C-alpha positions in Angstrom: -6.1 -7.0 -23.0 -4.3 -10.2 -22.2 -3.1 -11.2 -18.7 0.5 -12.3 -18.4 1.3 -15.6 -16.8 3.6 -13.8 -14.3 0.6 -11.9 -13.0 -1.3 -15.2 -12.2 1.8 -16.8 -10.7 2.5 -13.6 -8.6 -1.0 -13.7 -7.2 -0.7 -17.4 -6.3 2.6 -16.8 -4.6 1.2 -14.0 -2.4 -1.8 -16.2 -1.5 0.4 -19.1 -0.5 2.9 -17.0 1.4 0.1 -15.6 3.6 -1.7 -18.4 5.3 -4.4 -16.1 6.8 -5.3 -14.5 3.5 -8.5 -15.8 1.9 -8.6 -13.6 -1.2 -6.0 -11.6 -3.1 -6.5 -9.1 -5.9 -3.5 -8.6 -8.3 -3.5 -5.5 -10.5 -2.1 -6.1 -14.0 -0.3 -3.7 -16.3 0.4 0.0 -15.6 -0.5 0.9 -12.0 -1.5 4.4 -12.9 -4.2 3.2 -15.2 -5.4 -0.3 -14.2 -7.6 -2.0 -16.8 -7.4 -5.7 -15.7 -7.0 -7.6 -12.4 -6.6 -11.2 -11.3 -8.5 -12.2 -8.1 -7.6 -15.5 -6.5 -9.7 -17.0 -3.7 -8.7 -19.8 -1.4 -11.5 -22.3 -0.7 -10.9 -24.7 2.2 -12.6 -28.1 2.6 -12.3 -29.5 6.1 -12.8 -33.1 5.3 -10.8 -34.9 2.7 -7.3 -35.3 1.3 -4.2 -36.6 2.9 -3.8 -34.1 5.7 -7.6 -33.4 6.0 -7.0 -29.8 4.8 -7.7 -29.6 1.0 -7.4 -26.1 -0.6 -8.9 -25.1 -4.0 -7.9 -21.9 -5.6 -10.6 -20.0 -7.7 -9.3 -17.5 -10.2 -11.3 -14.6 -11.6 -9.9 -12.4 -14.4 -11.6 -9.1 -15.4 -12.0 -5.4 -14.8 -11.7 -4.0 -11.3 -15.0 -3.8 -9.4 -16.3 -0.7 -7.5 -14.4 -1.3 -4.3 -11.1 -1.9 -6.2 -11.6 1.3 -8.3 -12.2 3.3 -5.1 -9.0 1.8 -3.6 -7.0 2.8 -6.7 -8.6 6.3 -6.7 -7.8 6.9 -3.0 -4.2 5.8 -3.6 -3.9 8.1 -6.6 -5.5 11.0 -4.7 -3.2 10.6 -1.7 -0.2 10.6 -4.1 1.2 7.3 -2.9 2.3 4.5 -5.1 -0.2 1.6 -5.5 0.9 -1.8 -4.5 0.7 -4.5 -7.1 -1.6 -6.6 -4.9 -4.4 -6.1 -2.4 -5.4 -8.6 0.3 -9.2 -8.5 0.5 -10.2 -10.9 3.2 -8.3 -12.3 6.2 -9.5 -15.6 7.7 -10.0 -15.9 11.4 
């Protein structure tokens, strides 16, 4: 299954909009039966660059892992609609 460019751009927009988020998982395709996901992680380097805060975004595309499958199953069991994205880690 291919991942749409809009899924990658959406994941990047969520990560850039929330400065405290370190990692975001974006679920692709039909939310009732998720087969693929895009995970984007922000890596911060303290020394370097123009403003001394250089960010690098690492992108991982693949199937949902165990924690993500549990999250989707709990949403399905509760009967609520699943969000398109899930913020995994929040930086201090």
